[in-house]
mmCIF entry with sequence, helices, sheets and N, C-alpha, C, O atoms, coordinates in Angstrom:
data_MODEL
# 
_entry.id   MODEL 
# 
_entity.id                         1 
_entity.type                       polymer 
_entity.pdbx_number_of_molecules   1 
# 
_entity_poly.entity_id                      1 
_entity_poly.type                           'polypeptide(L)' 
_entity_poly.nstd_linkage                   no 
_entity_poly.nstd_monomer                   no 
_entity_poly.pdbx_seq_one_letter_code       MPIVLFGSDYWKRLINFDMLVEEGVISAADLALFQFADDAETAREIIKTFYRL 
_entity_poly.pdbx_seq_one_letter_code_can   MPIVLFGSDYWKRLINFDMLVEEGVISAADLALFQFADDAETAREIIKTFYRL 
_entity_poly.pdbx_strand_id                 A 
# 
loop_
_entity_poly_seq.entity_id 
_entity_poly_seq.num 
_entity_poly_seq.mon_id 
_entity_poly_seq.hetero 
1 1  MET n 
1 2  PRO n 
1 3  ILE n 
1 4  VAL n 
1 5  LEU n 
1 6  PHE n 
1 7  GLY n 
1 8  SER n 
1 9  ASP n 
1 10 TYR n 
1 11 TRP n 
1 12 LYS n 
1 13 ARG n 
1 14 LEU n 
1 15 ILE n 
1 16 ASN n 
1 17 PHE n 
1 18 ASP n 
1 19 MET n 
1 20 LEU n 
1 21 VAL n 
1 22 GLU n 
1 23 GLU n 
1 24 GLY n 
1 25 VAL n 
1 26 ILE n 
1 27 SER n 
1 28 ALA n 
1 29 ALA n 
1 30 ASP n 
1 31 LEU n 
1 32 ALA n 
1 33 LEU n 
1 34 PHE n 
1 35 GLN n 
1 36 PHE n 
1 37 ALA n 
1 38 ASP n 
1 39 ASP n 
1 40 ALA n 
1 41 GLU n 
1 42 THR n 
1 43 ALA n 
1 44 ARG n 
1 45 GLU n 
1 46 ILE n 
1 47 ILE n 
1 48 LYS n 
1 49 THR n 
1 50 PHE n 
1 51 TYR n 
1 52 ARG n 
1 53 LEU n 
# 
_struct_asym.id          A 
_struct_asym.entity_id   1 
# 
loop_
_struct_conf.conf_type_id 
_struct_conf.id 
_struct_conf.pdbx_PDB_helix_id 
_struct_conf.beg_label_comp_id 
_struct_conf.beg_label_asym_id 
_struct_conf.beg_label_seq_id 
_struct_conf.pdbx_beg_PDB_ins_code 
_struct_conf.end_label_comp_id 
_struct_conf.end_label_asym_id 
_struct_conf.end_label_seq_id 
_struct_conf.pdbx_end_PDB_ins_code 
_struct_conf.beg_auth_comp_id 
_struct_conf.beg_auth_asym_id 
_struct_conf.beg_auth_seq_id 
_struct_conf.end_auth_comp_id 
_struct_conf.end_auth_asym_id 
_struct_conf.end_auth_seq_id 
_struct_conf.pdbx_PDB_helix_class 
_struct_conf.details 
_struct_conf.pdbx_PDB_helix_length 
HELX_P HELX_P1 AA1 SER A 8  ? LEU A 14 ? SER A 8  LEU A 14 1 ? 7  
HELX_P HELX_P2 AA2 PHE A 17 ? GLU A 22 ? PHE A 17 GLU A 22 1 ? 6  
HELX_P HELX_P3 AA3 ALA A 28 ? LEU A 33 ? ALA A 28 LEU A 33 5 ? 6  
HELX_P HELX_P4 AA4 ALA A 40 ? TYR A 51 ? ALA A 40 TYR A 51 1 ? 12 
# 
_struct_conf_type.id          HELX_P 
_struct_conf_type.criteria    ? 
_struct_conf_type.reference   ? 
# 
_struct_sheet.id               AA1 
_struct_sheet.type             ? 
_struct_sheet.number_strands   2 
_struct_sheet.details          ? 
# 
_struct_sheet_order.sheet_id     AA1 
_struct_sheet_order.range_id_1   1 
_struct_sheet_order.range_id_2   2 
_struct_sheet_order.offset       ? 
_struct_sheet_order.sense        parallel 
# 
loop_
_struct_sheet_range.sheet_id 
_struct_sheet_range.id 
_struct_sheet_range.beg_label_comp_id 
_struct_sheet_range.beg_label_asym_id 
_struct_sheet_range.beg_label_seq_id 
_struct_sheet_range.pdbx_beg_PDB_ins_code 
_struct_sheet_range.end_label_comp_id 
_struct_sheet_range.end_label_asym_id 
_struct_sheet_range.end_label_seq_id 
_struct_sheet_range.pdbx_end_PDB_ins_code 
_struct_sheet_range.beg_auth_comp_id 
_struct_sheet_range.beg_auth_asym_id 
_struct_sheet_range.beg_auth_seq_id 
_struct_sheet_range.end_auth_comp_id 
_struct_sheet_range.end_auth_asym_id 
_struct_sheet_range.end_auth_seq_id 
AA1 1 ILE A 3  ? PHE A 6  ? ILE A 3  PHE A 6  
AA1 2 PHE A 34 ? ALA A 37 ? PHE A 34 ALA A 37 
# 
loop_
_atom_site.group_PDB 
_atom_site.id 
_atom_site.type_symbol 
_atom_site.label_atom_id 
_atom_site.label_alt_id 
_atom_site.label_comp_id 
_atom_site.label_asym_id 
_atom_site.label_entity_id 
_atom_site.label_seq_id 
_atom_site.pdbx_PDB_ins_code 
_atom_site.Cartn_x 
_atom_site.Cartn_y 
_atom_site.Cartn_z 
_atom_site.occupancy 
_atom_site.B_iso_or_equiv 
_atom_site.pdbx_formal_charge 
_atom_site.auth_seq_id 
_atom_site.auth_comp_id 
_atom_site.auth_asym_id 
_atom_site.auth_atom_id 
_atom_site.pdbx_PDB_model_num 
ATOM 1   N N  . MET A 1 1  ? -16.971 -43.141 -87.804 1.00 0.00 ? 1  MET A N  1 
ATOM 2   C CA . MET A 1 1  ? -17.984 -43.456 -86.833 1.00 0.00 ? 1  MET A CA 1 
ATOM 3   C C  . MET A 1 1  ? -17.552 -42.761 -85.495 1.00 0.00 ? 1  MET A C  1 
ATOM 4   O O  . MET A 1 1  ? -16.405 -42.875 -85.061 1.00 0.00 ? 1  MET A O  1 
ATOM 5   N N  . PRO A 1 2  ? -18.503 -42.053 -84.879 1.00 0.00 ? 2  PRO A N  1 
ATOM 6   C CA . PRO A 1 2  ? -18.157 -41.397 -83.646 1.00 0.00 ? 2  PRO A CA 1 
ATOM 7   C C  . PRO A 1 2  ? -18.005 -42.380 -82.510 1.00 0.00 ? 2  PRO A C  1 
ATOM 8   O O  . PRO A 1 2  ? -18.639 -43.435 -82.477 1.00 0.00 ? 2  PRO A O  1 
ATOM 9   N N  . ILE A 1 3  ? -17.154 -42.011 -81.588 1.00 0.00 ? 3  ILE A N  1 
ATOM 10  C CA . ILE A 1 3  ? -17.015 -42.825 -80.352 1.00 0.00 ? 3  ILE A CA 1 
ATOM 11  C C  . ILE A 1 3  ? -17.714 -42.026 -79.259 1.00 0.00 ? 3  ILE A C  1 
ATOM 12  O O  . ILE A 1 3  ? -17.240 -40.971 -78.836 1.00 0.00 ? 3  ILE A O  1 
ATOM 13  N N  . VAL A 1 4  ? -18.830 -42.542 -78.820 1.00 0.00 ? 4  VAL A N  1 
ATOM 14  C CA . VAL A 1 4  ? -19.625 -41.871 -77.809 1.00 0.00 ? 4  VAL A CA 1 
ATOM 15  C C  . VAL A 1 4  ? -19.252 -42.344 -76.424 1.00 0.00 ? 4  VAL A C  1 
ATOM 16  O O  . VAL A 1 4  ? -19.416 -43.516 -76.085 1.00 0.00 ? 4  VAL A O  1 
ATOM 17  N N  . LEU A 1 5  ? -18.755 -41.431 -75.638 1.00 0.00 ? 5  LEU A N  1 
ATOM 18  C CA . LEU A 1 5  ? -18.314 -41.747 -74.310 1.00 0.00 ? 5  LEU A CA 1 
ATOM 19  C C  . LEU A 1 5  ? -19.350 -41.187 -73.264 1.00 0.00 ? 5  LEU A C  1 
ATOM 20  O O  . LEU A 1 5  ? -19.556 -39.977 -73.174 1.00 0.00 ? 5  LEU A O  1 
ATOM 21  N N  . PHE A 1 6  ? -19.979 -42.093 -72.495 1.00 0.00 ? 6  PHE A N  1 
ATOM 22  C CA . PHE A 1 6  ? -20.993 -41.666 -71.543 1.00 0.00 ? 6  PHE A CA 1 
ATOM 23  C C  . PHE A 1 6  ? -20.336 -41.196 -70.278 1.00 0.00 ? 6  PHE A C  1 
ATOM 24  O O  . PHE A 1 6  ? -19.436 -41.847 -69.748 1.00 0.00 ? 6  PHE A O  1 
ATOM 25  N N  . GLY A 1 7  ? -20.794 -40.049 -69.791 1.00 0.00 ? 7  GLY A N  1 
ATOM 26  C CA . GLY A 1 7  ? -20.261 -39.475 -68.586 1.00 0.00 ? 7  GLY A CA 1 
ATOM 27  C C  . GLY A 1 7  ? -19.100 -38.583 -68.850 1.00 0.00 ? 7  GLY A C  1 
ATOM 28  O O  . GLY A 1 7  ? -17.961 -38.950 -68.561 1.00 0.00 ? 7  GLY A O  1 
ATOM 29  N N  . SER A 1 8  ? -19.353 -37.387 -69.405 1.00 0.00 ? 8  SER A N  1 
ATOM 30  C CA . SER A 1 8  ? -18.268 -36.499 -69.823 1.00 0.00 ? 8  SER A CA 1 
ATOM 31  C C  . SER A 1 8  ? -17.305 -36.160 -68.691 1.00 0.00 ? 8  SER A C  1 
ATOM 32  O O  . SER A 1 8  ? -16.095 -36.154 -68.916 1.00 0.00 ? 8  SER A O  1 
ATOM 33  N N  . ASP A 1 9  ? -17.776 -35.887 -67.526 1.00 0.00 ? 9  ASP A N  1 
ATOM 34  C CA . ASP A 1 9  ? -16.857 -35.537 -66.370 1.00 0.00 ? 9  ASP A CA 1 
ATOM 35  C C  . ASP A 1 9  ? -15.954 -36.685 -66.102 1.00 0.00 ? 9  ASP A C  1 
ATOM 36  O O  . ASP A 1 9  ? -14.765 -36.464 -65.870 1.00 0.00 ? 9  ASP A O  1 
ATOM 37  N N  . TYR A 1 10 ? -16.437 -37.924 -66.116 1.00 0.00 ? 10 TYR A N  1 
ATOM 38  C CA . TYR A 1 10 ? -15.636 -39.077 -65.833 1.00 0.00 ? 10 TYR A CA 1 
ATOM 39  C C  . TYR A 1 10 ? -14.527 -39.217 -66.881 1.00 0.00 ? 10 TYR A C  1 
ATOM 40  O O  . TYR A 1 10 ? -13.353 -39.299 -66.522 1.00 0.00 ? 10 TYR A O  1 
ATOM 41  N N  . TRP A 1 11 ? -14.885 -39.244 -68.175 1.00 0.00 ? 11 TRP A N  1 
ATOM 42  C CA . TRP A 1 11 ? -13.900 -39.501 -69.250 1.00 0.00 ? 11 TRP A CA 1 
ATOM 43  C C  . TRP A 1 11 ? -12.902 -38.347 -69.319 1.00 0.00 ? 11 TRP A C  1 
ATOM 44  O O  . TRP A 1 11 ? -11.719 -38.586 -69.561 1.00 0.00 ? 11 TRP A O  1 
ATOM 45  N N  . LYS A 1 12 ? -13.344 -37.099 -69.114 1.00 0.00 ? 12 LYS A N  1 
ATOM 46  C CA . LYS A 1 12 ? -12.387 -36.043 -69.215 1.00 0.00 ? 12 LYS A CA 1 
ATOM 47  C C  . LYS A 1 12 ? -11.391 -36.020 -68.058 1.00 0.00 ? 12 LYS A C  1 
ATOM 48  O O  . LYS A 1 12 ? -10.297 -35.475 -68.205 1.00 0.00 ? 12 LYS A O  1 
ATOM 49  N N  . ARG A 1 13 ? -11.739 -36.591 -66.932 1.00 0.00 ? 13 ARG A N  1 
ATOM 50  C CA . ARG A 1 13 ? -10.788 -36.725 -65.823 1.00 0.00 ? 13 ARG A CA 1 
ATOM 51  C C  . ARG A 1 13 ? -9.903  -37.968 -66.034 1.00 0.00 ? 13 ARG A C  1 
ATOM 52  O O  . ARG A 1 13 ? -8.717  -37.944 -65.707 1.00 0.00 ? 13 ARG A O  1 
ATOM 53  N N  . LEU A 1 14 ? -10.483 -39.058 -66.584 1.00 0.00 ? 14 LEU A N  1 
ATOM 54  C CA . LEU A 1 14 ? -9.754  -40.281 -66.740 1.00 0.00 ? 14 LEU A CA 1 
ATOM 55  C C  . LEU A 1 14 ? -8.683  -40.235 -67.808 1.00 0.00 ? 14 LEU A C  1 
ATOM 56  O O  . LEU A 1 14 ? -7.580  -40.748 -67.622 1.00 0.00 ? 14 LEU A O  1 
ATOM 57  N N  . ILE A 1 15 ? -9.024  -39.607 -68.947 1.00 0.00 ? 15 ILE A N  1 
ATOM 58  C CA . ILE A 1 15 ? -8.073  -39.567 -70.052 1.00 0.00 ? 15 ILE A CA 1 
ATOM 59  C C  . ILE A 1 15 ? -7.793  -38.161 -70.421 1.00 0.00 ? 15 ILE A C  1 
ATOM 60  O O  . ILE A 1 15 ? -8.716  -37.374 -70.635 1.00 0.00 ? 15 ILE A O  1 
ATOM 61  N N  . ASN A 1 16 ? -6.504  -37.810 -70.505 1.00 0.00 ? 16 ASN A N  1 
ATOM 62  C CA . ASN A 1 16 ? -6.058  -36.492 -70.944 1.00 0.00 ? 16 ASN A CA 1 
ATOM 63  C C  . ASN A 1 16 ? -5.856  -36.527 -72.444 1.00 0.00 ? 16 ASN A C  1 
ATOM 64  O O  . ASN A 1 16 ? -4.772  -36.829 -72.942 1.00 0.00 ? 16 ASN A O  1 
ATOM 65  N N  . PHE A 1 17 ? -6.933  -36.209 -73.155 1.00 0.00 ? 17 PHE A N  1 
ATOM 66  C CA . PHE A 1 17 ? -6.921  -36.304 -74.604 1.00 0.00 ? 17 PHE A CA 1 
ATOM 67  C C  . PHE A 1 17 ? -5.897  -35.367 -75.228 1.00 0.00 ? 17 PHE A C  1 
ATOM 68  O O  . PHE A 1 17 ? -5.259  -35.715 -76.221 1.00 0.00 ? 17 PHE A O  1 
ATOM 69  N N  . ASP A 1 18 ? -5.736  -34.184 -74.652 1.00 0.00 ? 18 ASP A N  1 
ATOM 70  C CA . ASP A 1 18 ? -4.750  -33.244 -75.208 1.00 0.00 ? 18 ASP A CA 1 
ATOM 71  C C  . ASP A 1 18 ? -3.328  -33.763 -75.074 1.00 0.00 ? 18 ASP A C  1 
ATOM 72  O O  . ASP A 1 18 ? -2.491  -33.564 -75.955 1.00 0.00 ? 18 ASP A O  1 
ATOM 73  N N  . MET A 1 19 ? -3.076  -34.419 -73.980 1.00 0.00 ? 19 MET A N  1 
ATOM 74  C CA . MET A 1 19 ? -1.699  -35.028 -73.790 1.00 0.00 ? 19 MET A CA 1 
ATOM 75  C C  . MET A 1 19 ? -1.471  -36.126 -74.784 1.00 0.00 ? 19 MET A C  1 
ATOM 76  O O  . MET A 1 19 ? -0.347  -36.287 -75.259 1.00 0.00 ? 19 MET A O  1 
ATOM 77  N N  . LEU A 1 20 ? -2.501  -36.905 -75.129 1.00 0.00 ? 20 LEU A N  1 
ATOM 78  C CA . LEU A 1 20 ? -2.310  -37.929 -76.142 1.00 0.00 ? 20 LEU A CA 1 
ATOM 79  C C  . LEU A 1 20 ? -1.956  -37.334 -77.509 1.00 0.00 ? 20 LEU A C  1 
ATOM 80  O O  . LEU A 1 20 ? -1.206  -37.930 -78.282 1.00 0.00 ? 20 LEU A O  1 
ATOM 81  N N  . VAL A 1 21 ? -2.494  -36.182 -77.784 1.00 0.00 ? 21 VAL A N  1 
ATOM 82  C CA . VAL A 1 21 ? -2.131  -35.471 -79.050 1.00 0.00 ? 21 VAL A CA 1 
ATOM 83  C C  . VAL A 1 21 ? -0.682  -34.988 -78.935 1.00 0.00 ? 21 VAL A C  1 
ATOM 84  O O  . VAL A 1 21 ? 0.127   -35.177 -79.844 1.00 0.00 ? 21 VAL A O  1 
ATOM 85  N N  . GLU A 1 22 ? -0.377  -34.364 -77.800 1.00 0.00 ? 22 GLU A N  1 
ATOM 86  C CA . GLU A 1 22 ? 0.968   -33.798 -77.635 1.00 0.00 ? 22 GLU A CA 1 
ATOM 87  C C  . GLU A 1 22 ? 2.061   -34.888 -77.718 1.00 0.00 ? 22 GLU A C  1 
ATOM 88  O O  . GLU A 1 22 ? 3.152   -34.638 -78.231 1.00 0.00 ? 22 GLU A O  1 
ATOM 89  N N  . GLU A 1 23 ? 1.754   -36.105 -77.207 1.00 0.00 ? 23 GLU A N  1 
ATOM 90  C CA . GLU A 1 23 ? 2.728   -37.194 -77.200 1.00 0.00 ? 23 GLU A CA 1 
ATOM 91  C C  . GLU A 1 23 ? 2.735   -37.938 -78.521 1.00 0.00 ? 23 GLU A C  1 
ATOM 92  O O  . GLU A 1 23 ? 3.576   -38.815 -78.717 1.00 0.00 ? 23 GLU A O  1 
ATOM 93  N N  . GLY A 1 24 ? 1.814   -37.615 -79.448 1.00 0.00 ? 24 GLY A N  1 
ATOM 94  C CA . GLY A 1 24 ? 1.788   -38.233 -80.751 1.00 0.00 ? 24 GLY A CA 1 
ATOM 95  C C  . GLY A 1 24 ? 1.091   -39.580 -80.767 1.00 0.00 ? 24 GLY A C  1 
ATOM 96  O O  . GLY A 1 24 ? 1.201   -40.331 -81.737 1.00 0.00 ? 24 GLY A O  1 
ATOM 97  N N  . VAL A 1 25 ? 0.373   -39.890 -79.693 1.00 0.00 ? 25 VAL A N  1 
ATOM 98  C CA . VAL A 1 25 ? -0.337  -41.157 -79.611 1.00 0.00 ? 25 VAL A CA 1 
ATOM 99  C C  . VAL A 1 25 ? -1.562  -41.140 -80.563 1.00 0.00 ? 25 VAL A C  1 
ATOM 100 O O  . VAL A 1 25 ? -1.895  -42.147 -81.187 1.00 0.00 ? 25 VAL A O  1 
ATOM 101 N N  . ILE A 1 26 ? -2.208  -39.976 -80.649 1.00 0.00 ? 26 ILE A N  1 
ATOM 102 C CA . ILE A 1 26 ? -3.310  -39.773 -81.552 1.00 0.00 ? 26 ILE A CA 1 
ATOM 103 C C  . ILE A 1 26 ? -3.075  -38.453 -82.268 1.00 0.00 ? 26 ILE A C  1 
ATOM 104 O O  . ILE A 1 26 ? -2.284  -37.638 -81.794 1.00 0.00 ? 26 ILE A O  1 
ATOM 105 N N  . SER A 1 27 ? -3.721  -38.224 -83.363 1.00 0.00 ? 27 SER A N  1 
ATOM 106 C CA . SER A 1 27 ? -3.613  -36.982 -84.035 1.00 0.00 ? 27 SER A CA 1 
ATOM 107 C C  . SER A 1 27 ? -4.705  -35.979 -83.554 1.00 0.00 ? 27 SER A C  1 
ATOM 108 O O  . SER A 1 27 ? -5.703  -36.384 -82.957 1.00 0.00 ? 27 SER A O  1 
ATOM 109 N N  . ALA A 1 28 ? -4.504  -34.740 -83.811 1.00 0.00 ? 28 ALA A N  1 
ATOM 110 C CA . ALA A 1 28 ? -5.505  -33.755 -83.409 1.00 0.00 ? 28 ALA A CA 1 
ATOM 111 C C  . ALA A 1 28 ? -6.809  -34.036 -84.083 1.00 0.00 ? 28 ALA A C  1 
ATOM 112 O O  . ALA A 1 28 ? -7.862  -33.821 -83.483 1.00 0.00 ? 28 ALA A O  1 
ATOM 113 N N  . ALA A 1 29 ? -6.789  -34.528 -85.360 1.00 0.00 ? 29 ALA A N  1 
ATOM 114 C CA . ALA A 1 29 ? -7.970  -34.839 -86.015 1.00 0.00 ? 29 ALA A CA 1 
ATOM 115 C C  . ALA A 1 29 ? -8.766  -35.973 -85.359 1.00 0.00 ? 29 ALA A C  1 
ATOM 116 O O  . ALA A 1 29 ? -9.985  -36.051 -85.513 1.00 0.00 ? 29 ALA A O  1 
ATOM 117 N N  . ASP A 1 30 ? -8.095  -36.820 -84.652 1.00 0.00 ? 30 ASP A N  1 
ATOM 118 C CA . ASP A 1 30 ? -8.764  -37.973 -83.970 1.00 0.00 ? 30 ASP A CA 1 
ATOM 119 C C  . ASP A 1 30 ? -9.647  -37.467 -82.841 1.00 0.00 ? 30 ASP A C  1 
ATOM 120 O O  . ASP A 1 30 ? -10.595 -38.151 -82.455 1.00 0.00 ? 30 ASP A O  1 
ATOM 121 N N  . LEU A 1 31 ? -9.370  -36.317 -82.316 1.00 0.00 ? 31 LEU A N  1 
ATOM 122 C CA . LEU A 1 31 ? -10.259 -35.779 -81.215 1.00 0.00 ? 31 LEU A CA 1 
ATOM 123 C C  . LEU A 1 31 ? -11.683 -35.602 -81.655 1.00 0.00 ? 31 LEU A C  1 
ATOM 124 O O  . LEU A 1 31 ? -12.614 -35.688 -80.854 1.00 0.00 ? 31 LEU A O  1 
ATOM 125 N N  . ALA A 1 32 ? -11.850 -35.348 -82.968 1.00 0.00 ? 32 ALA A N  1 
ATOM 126 C CA . ALA A 1 32 ? -13.194 -35.157 -83.505 1.00 0.00 ? 32 ALA A CA 1 
ATOM 127 C C  . ALA A 1 32 ? -14.017 -36.451 -83.448 1.00 0.00 ? 32 ALA A C  1 
ATOM 128 O O  . ALA A 1 32 ? -15.244 -36.417 -83.533 1.00 0.00 ? 32 ALA A O  1 
ATOM 129 N N  . LEU A 1 33 ? -13.330 -37.591 -83.304 1.00 0.00 ? 33 LEU A N  1 
ATOM 130 C CA . LEU A 1 33 ? -14.049 -38.885 -83.249 1.00 0.00 ? 33 LEU A CA 1 
ATOM 131 C C  . LEU A 1 33 ? -14.749 -39.066 -81.896 1.00 0.00 ? 33 LEU A C  1 
ATOM 132 O O  . LEU A 1 33 ? -15.763 -39.759 -81.805 1.00 0.00 ? 33 LEU A O  1 
ATOM 133 N N  . PHE A 1 34 ? -14.200 -38.439 -80.849 1.00 0.00 ? 34 PHE A N  1 
ATOM 134 C CA . PHE A 1 34 ? -14.725 -38.631 -79.518 1.00 0.00 ? 34 PHE A CA 1 
ATOM 135 C C  . PHE A 1 34 ? -15.853 -37.640 -79.235 1.00 0.00 ? 34 PHE A C  1 
ATOM 136 O O  . PHE A 1 34 ? -15.669 -36.426 -79.334 1.00 0.00 ? 34 PHE A O  1 
ATOM 137 N N  . GLN A 1 35 ? -17.010 -38.172 -78.885 1.00 0.00 ? 35 GLN A N  1 
ATOM 138 C CA . GLN A 1 35 ? -18.112 -37.333 -78.551 1.00 0.00 ? 35 GLN A CA 1 
ATOM 139 C C  . GLN A 1 35 ? -18.525 -37.726 -77.113 1.00 0.00 ? 35 GLN A C  1 
ATOM 140 O O  . GLN A 1 35 ? -18.476 -38.900 -76.747 1.00 0.00 ? 35 GLN A O  1 
ATOM 141 N N  . PHE A 1 36 ? -18.928 -36.733 -76.313 1.00 0.00 ? 36 PHE A N  1 
ATOM 142 C CA . PHE A 1 36 ? -19.305 -36.962 -74.926 1.00 0.00 ? 36 PHE A CA 1 
ATOM 143 C C  . PHE A 1 36 ? -20.832 -36.845 -74.812 1.00 0.00 ? 36 PHE A C  1 
ATOM 144 O O  . PHE A 1 36 ? -21.445 -35.955 -75.401 1.00 0.00 ? 36 PHE A O  1 
ATOM 145 N N  . ALA A 1 37 ? -21.432 -37.765 -74.040 1.00 0.00 ? 37 ALA A N  1 
ATOM 146 C CA . ALA A 1 37 ? -22.861 -37.697 -73.784 1.00 0.00 ? 37 ALA A CA 1 
ATOM 147 C C  . ALA A 1 37 ? -23.093 -38.005 -72.307 1.00 0.00 ? 37 ALA A C  1 
ATOM 148 O O  . ALA A 1 37 ? -22.469 -38.890 -71.720 1.00 0.00 ? 37 ALA A O  1 
ATOM 149 N N  . ASP A 1 38 ? -24.002 -37.250 -71.746 1.00 0.00 ? 38 ASP A N  1 
ATOM 150 C CA . ASP A 1 38 ? -24.360 -37.459 -70.339 1.00 0.00 ? 38 ASP A CA 1 
ATOM 151 C C  . ASP A 1 38 ? -25.774 -38.104 -70.223 1.00 0.00 ? 38 ASP A C  1 
ATOM 152 O O  . ASP A 1 38 ? -26.241 -38.406 -69.125 1.00 0.00 ? 38 ASP A O  1 
ATOM 153 N N  . ASP A 1 39 ? -26.419 -38.299 -71.356 1.00 0.00 ? 39 ASP A N  1 
ATOM 154 C CA . ASP A 1 39 ? -27.684 -38.946 -71.336 1.00 0.00 ? 39 ASP A CA 1 
ATOM 155 C C  . ASP A 1 39 ? -27.959 -39.605 -72.672 1.00 0.00 ? 39 ASP A C  1 
ATOM 156 O O  . ASP A 1 39 ? -27.287 -39.315 -73.662 1.00 0.00 ? 39 ASP A O  1 
ATOM 157 N N  . ALA A 1 40 ? -28.949 -40.494 -72.707 1.00 0.00 ? 40 ALA A N  1 
ATOM 158 C CA . ALA A 1 40 ? -29.240 -41.260 -73.936 1.00 0.00 ? 40 ALA A CA 1 
ATOM 159 C C  . ALA A 1 40 ? -29.703 -40.387 -75.088 1.00 0.00 ? 40 ALA A C  1 
ATOM 160 O O  . ALA A 1 40 ? -29.404 -40.677 -76.247 1.00 0.00 ? 40 ALA A O  1 
ATOM 161 N N  . GLU A 1 41 ? -30.423 -39.334 -74.784 1.00 0.00 ? 41 GLU A N  1 
ATOM 162 C CA . GLU A 1 41 ? -30.911 -38.457 -75.872 1.00 0.00 ? 41 GLU A CA 1 
ATOM 163 C C  . GLU A 1 41 ? -29.739 -37.797 -76.607 1.00 0.00 ? 41 GLU A C  1 
ATOM 164 O O  . GLU A 1 41 ? -29.725 -37.733 -77.836 1.00 0.00 ? 41 GLU A O  1 
ATOM 165 N N  . THR A 1 42 ? -28.746 -37.301 -75.830 1.00 0.00 ? 42 THR A N  1 
ATOM 166 C CA . THR A 1 42 ? -27.583 -36.648 -76.483 1.00 0.00 ? 42 THR A CA 1 
ATOM 167 C C  . THR A 1 42 ? -26.850 -37.702 -77.349 1.00 0.00 ? 42 THR A C  1 
ATOM 168 O O  . THR A 1 42 ? -26.441 -37.401 -78.470 1.00 0.00 ? 42 THR A O  1 
ATOM 169 N N  . ALA A 1 43 ? -26.688 -38.933 -76.826 1.00 0.00 ? 43 ALA A N  1 
ATOM 170 C CA . ALA A 1 43 ? -26.003 -39.969 -77.636 1.00 0.00 ? 43 ALA A CA 1 
ATOM 171 C C  . ALA A 1 43 ? -26.791 -40.274 -78.882 1.00 0.00 ? 43 ALA A C  1 
ATOM 172 O O  . ALA A 1 43 ? -26.219 -40.477 -79.952 1.00 0.00 ? 43 ALA A O  1 
ATOM 173 N N  . ARG A 1 44 ? -28.111 -40.308 -78.749 1.00 0.00 ? 44 ARG A N  1 
ATOM 174 C CA . ARG A 1 44 ? -28.946 -40.559 -79.904 1.00 0.00 ? 44 ARG A CA 1 
ATOM 175 C C  . ARG A 1 44 ? -28.764 -39.466 -80.953 1.00 0.00 ? 44 ARG A C  1 
ATOM 176 O O  . ARG A 1 44 ? -28.668 -39.758 -82.145 1.00 0.00 ? 44 ARG A O  1 
ATOM 177 N N  . GLU A 1 45 ? -28.718 -38.245 -80.527 1.00 0.00 ? 45 GLU A N  1 
ATOM 178 C CA . GLU A 1 45 ? -28.534 -37.104 -81.470 1.00 0.00 ? 45 GLU A CA 1 
ATOM 179 C C  . GLU A 1 45 ? -27.183 -37.183 -82.160 1.00 0.00 ? 45 GLU A C  1 
ATOM 180 O O  . GLU A 1 45 ? -27.089 -36.904 -83.355 1.00 0.00 ? 45 GLU A O  1 
ATOM 181 N N  . ILE A 1 46 ? -26.140 -37.556 -81.440 1.00 0.00 ? 46 ILE A N  1 
ATOM 182 C CA . ILE A 1 46 ? -24.807 -37.662 -81.987 1.00 0.00 ? 46 ILE A CA 1 
ATOM 183 C C  . ILE A 1 46 ? -24.824 -38.752 -83.113 1.00 0.00 ? 46 ILE A C  1 
ATOM 184 O O  . ILE A 1 46 ? -24.258 -38.559 -84.189 1.00 0.00 ? 46 ILE A O  1 
ATOM 185 N N  . ILE A 1 47 ? -25.486 -39.887 -82.821 1.00 0.00 ? 47 ILE A N  1 
ATOM 186 C CA . ILE A 1 47 ? -25.550 -40.966 -83.787 1.00 0.00 ? 47 ILE A CA 1 
ATOM 187 C C  . ILE A 1 47 ? -26.405 -40.592 -84.993 1.00 0.00 ? 47 ILE A C  1 
ATOM 188 O O  . ILE A 1 47 ? -26.058 -40.898 -86.134 1.00 0.00 ? 47 ILE A O  1 
ATOM 189 N N  . LYS A 1 48 ? -27.535 -39.920 -84.724 1.00 0.00 ? 48 LYS A N  1 
ATOM 190 C CA . LYS A 1 48 ? -28.430 -39.479 -85.819 1.00 0.00 ? 48 LYS A CA 1 
ATOM 191 C C  . LYS A 1 48 ? -27.699 -38.479 -86.719 1.00 0.00 ? 48 LYS A C  1 
ATOM 192 O O  . LYS A 1 48 ? -27.791 -38.562 -87.944 1.00 0.00 ? 48 LYS A O  1 
ATOM 193 N N  . THR A 1 49 ? -26.979 -37.545 -86.118 1.00 0.00 ? 49 THR A N  1 
ATOM 194 C CA . THR A 1 49 ? -26.263 -36.568 -86.942 1.00 0.00 ? 49 THR A CA 1 
ATOM 195 C C  . THR A 1 49 ? -25.176 -37.251 -87.793 1.00 0.00 ? 49 THR A C  1 
ATOM 196 O O  . THR A 1 49 ? -25.003 -36.909 -88.963 1.00 0.00 ? 49 THR A O  1 
ATOM 197 N N  . PHE A 1 50 ? -24.471 -38.181 -87.226 1.00 0.00 ? 50 PHE A N  1 
ATOM 198 C CA . PHE A 1 50 ? -23.400 -38.850 -87.989 1.00 0.00 ? 50 PHE A CA 1 
ATOM 199 C C  . PHE A 1 50 ? -23.949 -39.598 -89.204 1.00 0.00 ? 50 PHE A C  1 
ATOM 200 O O  . PHE A 1 50 ? -23.410 -39.539 -90.309 1.00 0.00 ? 50 PHE A O  1 
ATOM 201 N N  . TYR A 1 51 ? -25.067 -40.314 -88.934 1.00 0.00 ? 51 TYR A N  1 
ATOM 202 C CA . TYR A 1 51 ? -25.657 -41.123 -90.014 1.00 0.00 ? 51 TYR A CA 1 
ATOM 203 C C  . TYR A 1 51 ? -26.687 -40.320 -90.834 1.00 0.00 ? 51 TYR A C  1 
ATOM 204 O O  . TYR A 1 51 ? -27.339 -40.871 -91.721 1.00 0.00 ? 51 TYR A O  1 
ATOM 205 N N  . ARG A 1 52 ? -26.826 -39.036 -90.536 1.00 0.00 ? 52 ARG A N  1 
ATOM 206 C CA . ARG A 1 52 ? -27.752 -38.134 -91.255 1.00 0.00 ? 52 ARG A CA 1 
ATOM 207 C C  . ARG A 1 52 ? -29.185 -38.715 -91.292 1.00 0.00 ? 52 ARG A C  1 
ATOM 208 O O  . ARG A 1 52 ? -29.834 -38.811 -92.333 1.00 0.00 ? 52 ARG A O  1 
ATOM 209 N N  . LEU A 1 53 ? -29.614 -39.084 -90.105 1.00 0.00 ? 53 LEU A N  1 
ATOM 210 C CA . LEU A 1 53 ? -30.998 -39.669 -89.989 1.00 0.00 ? 53 LEU A CA 1 
ATOM 211 C C  . LEU A 1 53 ? -31.971 -38.606 -89.617 1.00 0.00 ? 53 LEU A C  1 
ATOM 212 O O  . LEU A 1 53 ? -33.162 -38.883 -89.473 1.00 0.00 ? 53 LEU A O  1 
# 
């Protein structure tokens, strides 16, 4: 299931995802779980694509 984070600029500043991988907190494959959306339509498309709707 994708994790949709609203406000890409905010989340990319708040959390250093690359550092989490480097430190072994998450795996590189986990990065594919995080999707960024700046509007409802983008979030809707991410969810539709995941569930093949």
